[in-house]
C-alpha positions in Angstrom: 5.9 29.9 4.6 5.4 30.3 0.8 1.8 31.3 1.3 2.8 33.8 4.0 5.4 35.4 1.6 2.9 35.5 -1.2 0.4 37.2 1.0 3.0 39.7 2.2 3.9 40.6 -1.4 0.2 41.1 -2.3 -0.2 43.3 0.8 2.7 45.4 -0.3 1.3 45.9 -3.7 -2.0 47.0 -2.2 -0.2 49.5 0.0 1.7 50.9 -3.0 -1.3 51.2 -5.2 -4.5 51.4 -3.0 -8.0 51.6 -4.4 -8.6 54.8 -2.4 -6.8 57.8 -3.7 -4.3 59.4 -1.3 -3.8 56.4 1.0 -0.7 54.9 -0.8 3.0 55.4 -0.6 4.2 57.0 -3.8 7.9 56.1 -3.3 7.0 52.4 -2.8 4.8 52.5 -5.9 7.5 54.0 -8.0 10.1 51.4 -6.8 7.8 48.5 -7.5 7.0 49.9 -11.0 10.7 50.3 -11.8 11.3 46.7 -10.8 8.5 45.4 -13.0 9.8 47.4 -15.9 13.3 46.0 -15.8 14.2 44.2 -19.0 16.7 41.8 -17.5 17.9 40.3 -14.2 21.0 42.5 -14.3 18.9 45.6 -14.6 16.7 44.5 -11.7 19.7 43.8 -9.5 21.2 47.2 -10.4 18.0 49.0 -9.4 17.8 47.1 -6.2 21.4 47.8 -5.2 20.8 51.5 -5.9 17.7 51.5 -3.6 19.5 49.5 -0.9 22.3 52.1 -0.9 19.8 54.9 -0.6 17.9 53.2 2.2 21.2 52.5 4.1 22.3 56.1 3.8 18.9 57.3 5.1 18.9 55.0 8.1 22.5 56.0 9.0 22.7 59.7 8.2 19.2 61.1 8.5 18.2 61.2 12.2 15.0 63.1 11.4 13.1 60.3 9.6 9.5 60.3 10.6 7.2 57.2 11.0 5.9 57.4 7.5 9.4 57.4 5.9 10.5 54.5 8.1 7.4 52.6 7.1 8.1 53.3 3.4 11.7 52.2 3.6 10.9 49.1 5.7 8.3 48.2 3.1 10.9 48.5 0.3 13.3 46.2 2.3 10.5 43.7 2.8 9.7 43.8 -0.9 13.4 43.3 -1.9 13.6 40.3 0.5 10.5 38.8 -1.1 12.2 39.0 -4.4 14.9 36.7 -3.1 17.6 39.1 -2.0 19.3 39.0 1.4 18.6 41.9 3.8 21.2 42.5 6.6 20.1 45.9 7.9 17.0 47.8 8.8 15.9 45.3 11.5 16.0 47.8 14.3 14.0 50.4 12.4 11.3 47.7 11.8 11.2 46.8 15.5 10.9 50.5 16.4 7.8 50.6 14.2 6.2 48.3 16.8 6.2 51.1 19.3 4.3 53.5 17.1 0.8 54.5 18.0 -0.3 54.5 14.4 -1.9 51.3 13.2 -0.4 51.4 9.7 3.1 51.8 11.0 2.7 49.1 13.7 1.1 46.8 11.0 4.2 47.1 8.8 6.5 46.4 11.8 4.6 43.2 12.7 4.6 42.1 9.0 8.4 42.6 8.8 9.3 40.6 11.9 6.8 37.9 10.9 8.6 37.4 7.6 12.3 38.3 8.3 12.8 38.0 12.1 10.9 34.8 12.9 14.1 33.1 14.1 13.8 32.8 17.8 17.5 33.1 18.3 17.7 36.5 16.8 19.5 39.2 18.9 16.4 41.5 18.7 14.0 38.8 20.1 13.9 40.2 23.6 12.9 43.7 22.2 10.2 42.0 20.0 8.8 40.1 23.0 8.6 43.2 25.1 6.9 45.2 22.3 4.3 42.4 21.9 3.7 42.3 25.6 3.1 46.0 25.6 0.6 45.7 22.8 -1.2 42.8 24.7 -1.8 45.3 27.5 -2.9 48.1 25.2 -6.4 49.6 25.4 -6.6 49.6 21.6 -8.3 46.3 20.4 -6.7 46.6 17.0 -3.2 46.7 18.5 -4.0 43.6 20.7 -5.2 41.8 17.6 -1.9 42.5 15.8 0.1 41.1 18.7 -2.1 38.0 18.9 -1.8 37.3 15.2 2.0 37.7 15.4 2.2 35.3 18.3 0.1 32.7 16.5 2.3 33.0 13.4 5.9 33.0 14.7 5.9 32.1 18.4 8.5 29.5 19.3 9.0 28.0 22.6 10.8 30.9 24.2 8.3 33.5 23.0 5.4 31.3 23.9 6.7 30.8 27.4 7.1 34.5 27.9 3.7 35.6 26.4 1.5 32.5 27.1 0.3 33.6 30.6 -1.0 36.9 29.3 -3.3 35.5 26.6 -5.9 33.6 28.9 -6.5 36.9 30.7 -8.0 38.3 27.5 -10.5 35.5 27.3 -11.9 36.0 30.8 -11.8 39.7 31.0 -15.1 41.4 30.9 -14.0 44.6 29.2 -12.4 43.1 26.1 -14.1 43.4 22.8 -15.4 40.3 20.9 -12.8 40.6 18.2 -10.0 40.3 20.8 -11.6 37.3 22.4 -12.0 35.6 19.1 -8.3 36.3 18.2 -7.2 35.2 21.7 -9.1 31.9 21.4 -7.4 31.1 18.1 -4.0 32.2 19.3 -4.3 30.0 22.4 -5.4 27.1 20.2 -2.3 27.5 18.1 -0.1 27.5 21.2 -1.8 24.4 22.6 -1.0 22.5 19.4 2.6 23.8 19.0 3.8 24.4 22.5 1.3 23.1 25.1 3.7 23.6 28.0 3.5 27.4 27.5 -0.3 27.5 28.2 -0.8 27.8 32.0 -3.5 25.9 33.8 -5.7 27.9 36.1 -9.1 29.3 36.7 -9.5 30.5 33.2 -9.6 27.0 31.9 -12.9 26.3 33.7 -14.3 29.7 32.8 -13.6 29.5 29.1 -16.5 27.1 28.6 -18.9 29.9 29.4 -17.8 31.6 26.1 -20.3 29.1 24.5 -23.0 31.4 25.8 -21.4 34.6 24.4 -23.8 36.7 22.3 -21.2 37.1 19.5 -21.2 34.0 17.3 -17.6 34.7 16.2 -16.4 34.3 19.7 -18.5 31.1 20.1 -17.0 29.6 16.9 -13.4 30.3 18.0 -14.1 29.3 21.6 -15.6 26.0 20.4 -12.4 25.1 18.6 -10.4 25.9 21.7 -12.7 24.0 24.0 -12.6 21.0 21.6 -8.8 20.9 21.9 -8.9 21.3 25.7 -11.5 18.5 26.1 -9.5 16.2 23.9 -6.5 16.6 26.3 -8.4 16.6 29.6 -12.2 15.9 29.3 -12.9 15.6 33.0 -12.1 19.3 33.6 -14.7 20.5 31.0 -17.7 18.4 31.6 -19.9 21.5 32.1 -19.5 22.3 28.4 -21.9 19.6 27.4 -25.0 21.3 28.6 -23.8 24.7 27.2 -23.0 23.1 23.8 -26.5 21.4 23.6 -28.1 24.7 24.5 -26.2 26.7 21.9 -26.8 24.0 19.3 -30.6 24.0 19.9 -30.7 27.8 19.5 -28.9 27.6 16.2 -31.0 24.7 14.8 -34.3 26.2 15.8 -33.4 29.7 14.6 -34.5 31.0 11.2 -31.7 31.8 8.8 -32.8 35.4 8.8 -32.1 35.6 12.6 -28.4 34.9 12.0 -27.8 36.9 8.9 -24.1 37.5 9.6 -23.5 33.8 10.1 -25.8 32.3 7.5 -24.3 30.4 4.5 -26.6 29.9 1.6 -29.8 29.9 3.8 -28.1 27.5 6.4 -27.7 29.1 9.8 -24.3 28.7 11.3 -23.2 25.5 9.6 -19.6 25.6 10.7 -20.5 26.3 14.3 -23.1 23.5 14.3 -20.5 21.0 13.0 -18.0 22.1 15.7 -20.6 21.7 18.4 -21.7 18.3 17.2 -18.1 17.1 17.1 -17.5 18.5 20.6 -20.4 16.5 22.0 -19.0 13.3 20.5 -16.0 13.6 22.9 -18.3 12.8 25.8 -20.7 9.8 26.5 -24.4 10.2 26.2 -25.7 12.8 28.7 -27.1 11.3 31.9 -29.4 14.3 32.6 -32.8 13.5 31.1 -33.5 17.1 30.4 -30.3 17.6 28.4 -30.8 14.3 26.6 -34.3 15.1 25.6 -33.3 18.5 24.4 -30.4 17.0 22.4 -32.8 14.4 20.9 -35.2 17.1 19.8 -32.4 19.1 18.2 -31.2 16.0 16.3 -34.8 15.3 15.2 -35.0 18.8 13.8 -31.8 18.3 11.8 -33.1 15.1 10.4 -36.4 16.7 9.5 -34.7 19.4 7.5 -33.7 16.9 4.9 -37.3 16.5 3.9 -37.8 20.2 3.4 -37.7 21.7 0.0 -34.3 23.3 -0.7 -34.2 27.0 -0.4 -31.6 27.2 -3.1 -30.5 25.1 -6.0 -26.9 25.9 -5.6 -24.5 23.2 -4.5 -23.2 25.3 -1.6 -26.6 25.2 0.0 -26.7 21.4 -0.3 -23.2 21.0 1.0 -23.8 23.1 4.1 -27.0 21.4 5.0 -25.6 17.9 4.5 -22.4 18.7 6.4 -24.6 19.4 9.5 -26.7 16.3 8.8 -23.8 13.8 8.5 -22.2 15.2 11.7 -25.5 14.8 13.4 -25.7 11.2 12.3 -22.2 10.6 13.6 -23.4 11.9 17.0 -26.5 9.7 16.9 -24.2 6.7 16.2 -21.9 7.8 19.1 -24.9 7.9 21.5 -26.0 4.4 20.5 -28.9 4.1 22.9 -31.6 5.9 21.0 -33.2 3.3 18.8 -35.6 5.8 17.2 -32.9 8.1 16.1 -30.7 5.3 14.9 -33.5 3.9 12.8 -34.2 7.3 11.3 -30.5 7.8 10.6 -30.3 4.5 8.8 -33.3 5.2 6.7 -31.9 8.6 5.7 -28.6 7.1 4.8 -30.2 4.5 2.6 -32.1 7.2 0.7 -28.7 8.8 -0.1 -27.5 5.6 -1.7 -29.6 6.3 -4.7 -28.8 10.0 -4.8 -27.5 11.4 -8.1 -24.6 13.2 -6.3 -21.6 10.9 -6.0 -20.2 12.6 -2.9 -23.5 12.0 -1.0 -23.4 8.3 -2.0 -19.9 8.1 -0.8 -20.6 9.8 2.6 -23.7 7.6 3.1 -21.7 4.4 2.6 -19.0 5.7 4.9 -21.5 6.6 7.6 -23.3 3.3 7.3 -20.0 1.6 7.6 -19.3 3.6 10.8 -22.7 2.6 12.1 -22.2 -1.1 11.4 -18.7 -1.2 12.8 -19.7 0.3 16.2 -22.1 -2.4 17.1 -25.2 -0.7 15.7 -25.4 -2.8 12.6 -28.7 -4.4 13.7 -30.5 -1.1 12.8 -29.5 -1.7 9.2 -32.4 -3.7 7.8 -31.7 -6.7 5.5 -33.6 -5.0 2.7 -30.9 -2.3 2.7 -28.3 -4.8 1.6 -29.4 -4.8 -2.1 -28.7 -1.0 -2.6 -25.2 -1.6 -1.2 -24.6 -4.5 -3.5 -25.9 -2.4 -6.4 -23.4 0.3 -5.5 -20.6 -2.3 -5.7 -21.8 -3.4 -9.1 -22.7 -0.2 -10.8 -20.7 2.6 -9.4 -18.1 4.2 -11.7 -16.1 5.8 -8.9 -13.7 3.4 -7.4 -13.7 5.2 -4.0 -17.5 4.6 -3.8 -17.0 0.9 -4.6 -14.4 0.7 -2.0 -16.7 2.1 0.7 -19.4 -0.4 -0.5 -16.9 -3.2 0.1 -16.2 -1.9 3.6 -19.9 -1.7 4.4 -20.5 -5.2 3.2 -17.6 -6.4 5.3 -19.1 -4.6 8.4 -22.7 -5.8 7.7 -21.8 -9.5 7.3 -23.4 -12.0 9.7 -24.5 -15.6 9.7 -27.7 -14.9 7.7 -26.1 -12.9 4.8 -22.5 -14.2 4.8 -22.9 -16.4 1.7 -24.6 -13.7 -0.3 -22.0 -11.0 0.7 -19.0 -13.3 0.1 -20.4 -14.3 -3.3 -20.8 -10.7 -4.3 -17.4 -9.7 -3.1 -15.8 -12.7 -5.1 -17.7 -11.6 -8.2 -16.5 -8.0 -7.7 -12.9 -9.3 -7.1 -12.6 -10.3 -10.7 -13.2 -6.7 -11.9 -11.7 -4.8 -8.9 -8.9 -2.3 -9.2 -5.5 -3.9 -8.7 -4.7 -1.6 -5.9 -7.4 -2.9 -3.6 -7.4 -6.6 -4.5 -5.1 -7.7 -1.7 -7.3 -6.0 0.9 -10.4 -7.5 -0.7 -8.9 -11.0 -0.6 -8.2 -10.6 3.1 -11.7 -9.5 3.8 -13.2 -12.4 1.9 -11.0 -14.8 3.8 -11.9 -13.3 7.1 -15.6 -13.3 6.5 -15.7 -16.8 5.1 -13.9 -18.0 8.3 -15.7 -15.9 10.8 -19.3 -16.6 9.6 -18.9 -20.1 8.3 -21.8 -22.3 9.3 -20.1 -25.4 7.9 -16.5 -26.0 6.9 -17.3 -27.2 3.4 -18.5 -23.8 2.4 -15.3 -22.3 3.9 -13.1 -24.6 1.9 -15.0 -24.0 -1.3 -14.8 -20.2 -0.8 -11.0 -20.2 -0.2 -10.3 -22.4 -3.2 -12.5 -20.2 -5.4 -10.7 -17.2 -4.0 -7.3 -18.7 -5.0 -8.7 -19.4 -8.5 -10.0 -15.8 -8.9 -7.1 -13.9 -7.4 -4.2 -16.2 -7.0 -1.5 -13.6 -7.2 -3.1 -11.5 -4.5 -3.7 -14.4 -2.0 -1.1 -13.9 0.7 0.6 -16.7 2.6 -1.6 -16.0 5.6 -4.7 -16.9 3.6 -3.6 -20.3 2.3 -1.8 -21.1 5.6 -5.1 -20.5 7.4 -7.1 -22.9 5.3 -4.4 -25.6 5.9 -4.6 -24.9 9.6 -8.4 -25.3 9.8 -8.4 -28.4 7.6 -5.7 -29.9 9.8 -7.6 -29.1 13.0 -11.1 -30.1 11.9 -11.3 -33.8 11.3 -14.8 -33.7 9.8 -13.7 -31.5 6.8 -10.5 -33.4 5.9 -12.2 -35.8 3.4 -14.1 -33.1 1.7 -11.1 -30.8 1.5 -8.9 -33.6 0.0 -11.6 -34.4 -2.6 -12.3 -30.8 -3.5 -8.7 -29.8 -3.8 -8.0 -32.9 -6.0 -10.8 -31.8 -8.3 -9.4 -28.2 -8.3 -6.0 -29.4 -9.4 -7.4 -31.0 -12.5 -8.0 -27.6 -14.1 -5.7 -26.8 -17.0 -4.7 -23.4 -15.5 -3.9 -23.8 -11.9 -2.3 -21.1 -9.7 0.8 -21.9 -7.7 -1.0 -21.2 -4.4 -3.6 -23.8 -5.4 -0.7 -26.3 -5.9 0.7 -25.4 -2.4 -2.7 -26.0 -0.8 -3.3 -29.1 -2.8 0.2 -30.5 -2.1 -0.1 -30.1 1.6 -3.7 -31.4 2.0 -3.2 -34.4 -0.3 0.1 -35.2 1.5 -1.6 -35.2 4.8 -5.1 -36.5 3.9 -4.9 -37.9 0.4 -5.3 -41.4 1.9 -8.9 -40.5 2.7 -9.8 -40.5 -1.0 -7.3 -43.1 -2.1 -10.0 -45.9 -2.4 -11.9 -43.9 -5.0 -11.1 -45.2 -8.5 -10.8 -41.6 -9.8 -8.3 -40.5 -7.1 -6.0 -43.5 -6.6 -2.6 -42.8 -5.0 -0.9 -43.0 -8.4 -3.4 -40.6 -9.9 -2.9 -38.1 -7.1 0.8 -38.3 -7.6 0.7 -37.9 -11.4 -1.7 -34.9 -10.9 0.6 -33.1 -8.5 3.7 -33.9 -10.6 2.1 -32.5 -13.7 2.2 -29.1 -12.0 5.8 -29.6 -10.7 7.7 -28.2 -13.7 5.6 -25.0 -13.6 6.3 -24.2 -10.0 8.9 -22.2 -8.2 11.7 -23.9 -6.2 9.9 -23.3 -2.9 6.7 -25.0 -4.1 8.7 -27.9 -5.6 10.2 -28.3 -2.1 6.7 -28.6 -0.7 5.7 -31.1 -3.4 8.8 -33.2 -2.6 7.5 -33.3 1.0 4.2 -34.5 -0.3 5.9 -37.2 -2.5 7.8 -38.6 0.4 4.7 -38.8 2.5 3.0 -40.6 -0.4 5.9 -43.1 -0.4 5.2 -43.8 3.2 1.4 -43.9 3.3 1.0 -45.6 0.0 3.9 -48.0 0.3 1.5 -51.0 -0.4 0.2 -49.5 -3.7 2.0 -50.8 -6.7 4.1 -48.3 -8.6 3.8 -45.4 -6.2 7.1 -45.8 -4.4 9.1 -46.6 -7.6 7.6 -43.5 -9.4 8.6 -41.3 -6.5 12.1 -42.7 -6.3 12.5 -42.0 -10.0 11.4 -38.4 -9.5 13.8 -37.9 -6.6 16.7 -39.3 -8.6 15.8 -37.1 -11.6 18.7 -34.7 -12.5 16.4 -31.7 -12.2 16.1 -32.6 -8.4 19.1 -34.5 -7.2 21.5 -32.4 -9.2 19.5 -29.1 -9.0 21.3 -25.8 -8.9 19.2 -25.1 -5.8 21.0 -26.5 -2.7 17.8 -26.9 -0.7 16.0 -28.8 -3.4 19.0 -31.0 -4.1 19.4 -31.9 -0.4 15.8 -32.7 0.1 15.7 -35.0 -3.0 18.8 -36.8 -1.8 17.7 -37.2 1.8 14.1 -38.1 0.9 15.4 -40.9 -1.4 17.6 -42.2 1.3 14.8 -42.1 3.8 12.2 -44.0 1.7 14.8 -46.7 0.7 15.7 -47.6 4.2 14.0 -50.5 5.8 13.4 -49.0 9.3 9.7 -48.8 9.5 9.8 -47.2 13.0 11.8 -44.3 11.7 9.5 -43.8 8.8 6.4 -43.7 11.0 8.0 -41.3 13.4 9.4 -38.8 10.8 6.6 -39.0 8.3 3.8 -39.1 10.8 0.6 -37.0 10.2 0.9 -33.3 11.3 -0.5 -32.7 14.8 -3.3 -30.1 15.4 -2.2 -26.6 15.5 -2.4 -24.6 18.7 -5.5 -22.4 19.3 -4.5 -18.8 18.5 -6.1 -15.7 17.2 -6.2 -15.5 13.4 -3.4 -13.5 11.8 -5.6 -12.3 8.9 -7.0 -9.4 11.0 -3.5 -8.1 11.8 -2.6 -8.6 8.2 -5.6 -6.5 7.1 -4.8 -3.7 9.6 -1.2 -3.6 8.5 -2.3 -3.4 4.8 -4.6 -0.5 5.6 -2.0 1.3 7.5 0.5 0.9 4.8 -1.9 2.1 2.1 -3.5 4.8 4.3 -6.8 3.1 3.8 -8.0 2.7 7.4 -11.5 3.8 8.0 -12.2 6.4 10.7 -13.6 4.8 13.8 -13.7 1.4 12.3 -12.4 -1.3 14.6 -12.2 -5.0 13.7 -14.0 -7.4 15.9 -11.7 -10.0 17.4 -11.6 -13.2 15.4 -11.2 -16.0 18.0 -11.8 -19.7 18.1 -15.3 -19.5 19.4 -16.4 -16.8 17.0 -15.0 -18.1 13.8 -15.2 -21.8 13.7 -16.9 -23.1 16.9 -15.7 -26.7 16.7 -12.3 -26.1 15.2 -9.0 -25.9 16.9 -8.1 -22.8 14.9 -4.4 -21.7 15.1 -2.3 -19.0 13.8 -0.3 -19.2 10.6 2.7 -20.5 12.6 3.0 -24.1 13.3 3.4 -25.8 16.7 6.9 -24.5 17.0 6.1 -21.1 15.6 7.0 -21.9 12.1 5.2 -22.4 8.8 3.0 -25.5 8.4 5.2 -27.6 6.2 6.7 -30.9 7.5 10.3 -31.8 7.1 12.3 -34.9 8.0 12.8 -33.7 11.5 9.1 -32.9 12.1 9.8 -29.2 12.1 8.6 -26.7 9.6 10.4 -26.2 6.4 11.7 -22.7 5.3 8.9 -22.0 2.8 8.1 -18.5 3.9 8.7 -15.9 1.2 7.4 -18.3 -1.4 8.0 -17.2 -5.0 5.0 -16.0 -6.9 6.3 -16.6 -10.3 5.2 -19.9 -11.9 7.0 -19.7 -15.2 10.5 -21.2 -15.7 13.1 -19.2 -17.4 14.2 -19.8 -21.0 17.5 -21.3 -19.9 15.6 -23.7 -17.6 13.5 -24.8 -20.5 16.5 -25.8 -22.5 18.4 -27.1 -19.6 15.6 -29.5 -18.7 15.4 -28.4 -15.1 11.6 -28.3 -15.4 10.9 -31.8 -16.5 7.5 -32.8 -18.0 5.2 -35.5 -16.6 6.9 -38.9 -16.6 5.4 -42.1 -17.8 6.9 -44.5 -15.3 4.8 -47.3 -16.4 6.2 -47.4 -19.9 8.8 -50.2 -20.6 12.4 -49.3 -21.0 13.2 -48.5 -24.7 15.2 -46.1 -26.8 12.3 -43.8 -27.1 11.7 -43.5 -23.3 14.7 -41.6 -21.9 13.4 -42.1 -18.4 13.7 -45.8 -18.4 16.5 -47.0 -16.2 17.1 -43.5 -15.0 18.1 -44.6 -11.5 20.8 -46.7 -12.9 22.3 -44.1 -15.3 21.8 -40.8 -13.6 25.2 -40.9 -11.9 26.9 -40.6 -15.3 24.7 -37.8 -16.7 25.5 -34.1 -16.8 22.7 -32.3 -14.9 22.9 -29.3 -17.2 21.5 -30.4 -20.5 21.6 -28.1 -23.4 21.4 -28.4 -27.2 25.2 -27.9 -27.4 26.1 -30.2 -24.6 29.1 -29.6 -22.2 32.1 -28.0 -23.7 34.3 -31.0 -23.1 32.5 -32.9 -25.9 32.2 -30.0 -28.3 34.5 -29.0 -31.1 35.5 -25.5 -32.0 37.7 -25.9 -35.0 40.0 -23.1 -36.0 42.6 -23.8 -38.6 44.8 -20.9 -37.8 45.1 -20.6 -34.0 48.8 -21.4 -34.0 49.4 -24.7 -32.3 45.7 -25.2 -31.6 44.3 -26.6 -34.9 41.2 -28.6 -33.8 39.1 -30.0 -31.0 37.8 -28.0 -28.0 39.6 -24.7 -27.4 40.8 -24.5 -23.8 39.0 -21.1 -23.2 35.6 -22.4 -24.3 34.9 -24.8 -21.5 34.8 -22.2 -18.7 32.7 -19.9 -20.8 30.2 -22.7 -21.6 29.7 -23.4 -17.9 28.6 -19.8 -17.3 26.4 -19.8 -20.3 24.3 -22.9 -19.5 22.8 -21.2 -16.4 21.3 -18.3 -18.4 19.4 -17.8 -21.7 22.3 -15.8 -23.2 26.1 -15.7 -22.8 29.5 -15.9 -24.4 30.6 -19.4 -25.6 34.1 -18.5 -26.7 36.3 -15.5 -26.8 40.0 -14.9 -27.8 42.1 -12.3 -29.6 40.6 -13.4 -32.9 36.9 -14.2 -32.5 34.1 -14.0 -30.1 31.1 -16.5 -30.2 28.0 -15.8 -28.1 24.5 -17.2 -28.1 20.9 -16.2 -27.2 18.0 -18.7 -26.7 14.3 -17.9 -27.2 11.9 -20.7 -26.4 8.9 -21.0 -28.7 6.7 -22.6 -26.0 6.5 -23.4 -22.3 8.5 -26.3 -21.0 5.3 -27.7 -19.4 3.6 -28.2 -22.7 3.8 -31.6 -24.5 6.8 -32.4 -26.7 8.2 -31.6 -29.1 9.8 -28.4 -27.6 11.0 -25.7 -30.0 13.4 -22.9 -29.5 15.4 -20.5 -31.7 19.1 -20.1 -30.9 20.8 -17.0 -32.3 24.6 -17.3 -32.6 26.7 -14.1 -32.9 30.2 -14.2 -34.4 32.4 -11.1 -33.9 35.8 -10.6 -35.6 38.0 -9.3 -32.8 41.2 -9.3 -35.0 42.7 -7.0 -37.5 42.4 -9.4 -40.5 39.2 -10.6 -42.3 37.9 -14.1 -41.7 37.1 -15.8 -45.1 35.2 -18.9 -46.0 33.4 -18.6 -42.7 31.2 -21.7 -42.1 29.2 -23.0 -39.1 27.6 -26.4 -38.6 26.2 -28.7 -35.9 27.1 -32.3 -35.9 24.6 -34.7 -34.2 26.1 -38.0 -32.8 24.5 -41.3 -33.8 20.9 -41.9 -32.4 20.7 -38.3 -31.3 18.6 -37.4 -34.4 15.7 -39.4 -32.9 15.5 -36.9 -30.0 16.9 -33.6 -31.5 16.6 -31.9 -34.9 18.6 -28.8 -35.9 17.9 -26.5 -38.9 20.4 -23.8 -39.7 20.1 -20.8 -42.0 23.5 -20.1 -43.7 25.5 -17.0 -42.8 25.7 -14.2 -45.4 28.2 -13.0 -46.2 30.7 -15.8 -46.0 33.6 -13.5 -44.9 33.8 -11.4 -41.7 35.8 -8.2 -41.9 37.6 -6.8 -38.8 35.2 -5.5 -36.2 32.2 -6.9 -38.0 29.6 -9.2 -36.6 27.6 -12.0 -38.3 24.5 -13.7 -37.0 23.5 -17.3 -37.4 19.9 -18.4 -36.8 19.3 -22.0 -35.6 15.9 -23.6 -35.2 16.0 -26.4 -32.6 13.3 -29.0 -32.0 13.6 -31.3 -29.0 11.4 -34.4 -29.4 12.4 -35.9 -26.1 15.0 -35.5 -23.4 18.5 -36.5 -24.7 21.8 -37.4 -23.0 24.4 -37.3 -25.7 25.6 -33.9 -26.9 25.8 -32.3 -30.4 29.0 -30.6 -31.6 29.3 -27.0 -32.9 31.9 -26.7 -35.6 33.2 -23.2 -36.7 35.7 -23.0 -39.6 37.3 -20.1 -41.4 40.5 -19.0 -43.0 42.6 -16.0 -42.2 44.7 -14.0 -44.8 
């Protein structure tokens, strides 16, 4: 609508000040000039109101206005409306202009109703429809064109239903000019798209295809667009257009550009019409008539041959026009499928474009080759053509070209080149743009599964994929490798050994921990006899990752531990070590209910003496049911969400027989339609929506919720806080902090009325809220507020000692200054072996009303501690 109004305003300016002297409207020109010369908005409004009053008086009082004057005043109203002012009169005068026999007056009338009266509920709509109907039956082609253009611009359902039956008659009439046929075709096309029920079906529909033989190429171009829309809706009724389209295409291709001078664009004859005809032919299967097929083949050969000709112009428009026809011809060749010679030539031509200096051509070549490979014609792409595609992936600067190269490699992949393509895609993944990494991960996972000759390569590929792009590996990917390893017995030992080695890396992504935890929990016994992967070693390796993981992953690892306790019950130290972990405060007293419940129930389970129950509940997971892979649906959803789906590209079905011939491949749901993680009842655990963050928060570091690896073999001593943990845990506070629980602290205030020492009653509740975050208020009353903020100096998963900086904030909330202000931390006996505190004195020593002081405390935790330090705050009040 904005473009329509801008065009109308430009048109009015041209009417007021034409290039030909004597053809303008002097009054309109003066009015527009006055508006442009206004210095302010108020001056413009004043001039407009004056003109509106003059026009209103002319329309009401002067009954002798001629067509020219009406046209001039209607133009002024239209210009005022385009300036943003409301117009509530003059509509009838504009509609009356539609009945004029002068083109200039009729033109202004149609322009006015197109801009101001395009509401189909307007009271003058019936008069407008009748005027348009009269013009459609006019003998003047220029009047018919005005009516058709108006219908195409503003016709709603009611107007379309009234005028629709009259338009097809113009197409099939023999005494109608080419300009009218062209306008009628485009108008009918617009109605088909906006109000198809208004277009009647009849004899005209079958006769319209003969417009492809019209001598006027403008009519042919417009009719081709109309026929394309008709064929798309009902192809059976327009089969005869195939031979006519082939005939017309051949005449254009074989013609010299000098023969079609009016429709030649930079020495290319009829490029737009050629593209339209080629697209029309793609709506039908390959012609069965040998004569038509041969003629079409010759035509396509000629188009391909023109690429070898010397360019007739160095301008980019010439190249664009010629290549537009070429690529559409290649699309038709791919659509026909059965002509091996043309397909081979098309592939060769596309490969030549891969090294072209023009980026757009390289992009289009990759896109067409991707279309070729995805429609079952990939065999015509020679293996030698793989290297240029890989080079495009490595060297292209444009990310869209690299993306098309990835799509082409994905479509070209087969048993022979799968390892090469997957390796290149993995290498590119490390440098790929973040916006396409998730899609790239899915493609690598699909290809490695679909074209795997052996399962060991598949396992290696997925584990490398997790290492390279761990954050972008979705649940479907790591669920899938678990399913396949579970179903394929021959790969279990290799998978367990490989994932054990992968977990030994210093930096290990959480998804790797999930896969390793599940596989070792199910099949770790297959490598238990190896001295380097004993049960205790497997357990320590997994538990070294435990503090770094999210709660959902910790839950999975607890499942693995309890399976270890059952499978490795005869191995010394394994069961005791697992019991100690389950009884650790960070688990059995965790703030997460699910983790706490599992730790408690698992400990109860492994300590009971009922072997039959253990064997039943902790039995090995059964094989997953055979279902289609969910990775393809995930990839399609990702493409749809990111608008990245390729035209015409359809993913081949990834089934059991195609992907892993001997495997019982299943979907990412378990036997009961849930995720593949065993629980006590044998069902799947709720580990969907797993957290991706691996780092514990600062408060968790200080609280000790992410406990470091434990040395269970060390003897009980004062320096080993984990010794005798099972016996003492019931007496420990699960929320450990450098300040300890408020019940053991001391906030001394010598002037709080009756409260002169010990723990202030308000501090205990505030402390409980604080220990769950890295900042909070420790104490607050009418006199003072004490808050703290903790900043860890290192990750909790690193080796002790652990360091943190605690900043204490003291705010005087009263109306009197606090003098002799002093803060200290008292460490109970033996706590200095585990904890050291260094304080920087507060300056100044007094705190005026409303002022705030800051105390820096450097804390070093040498080992976990269970007794609590005491914070002492003393001051005097005047």
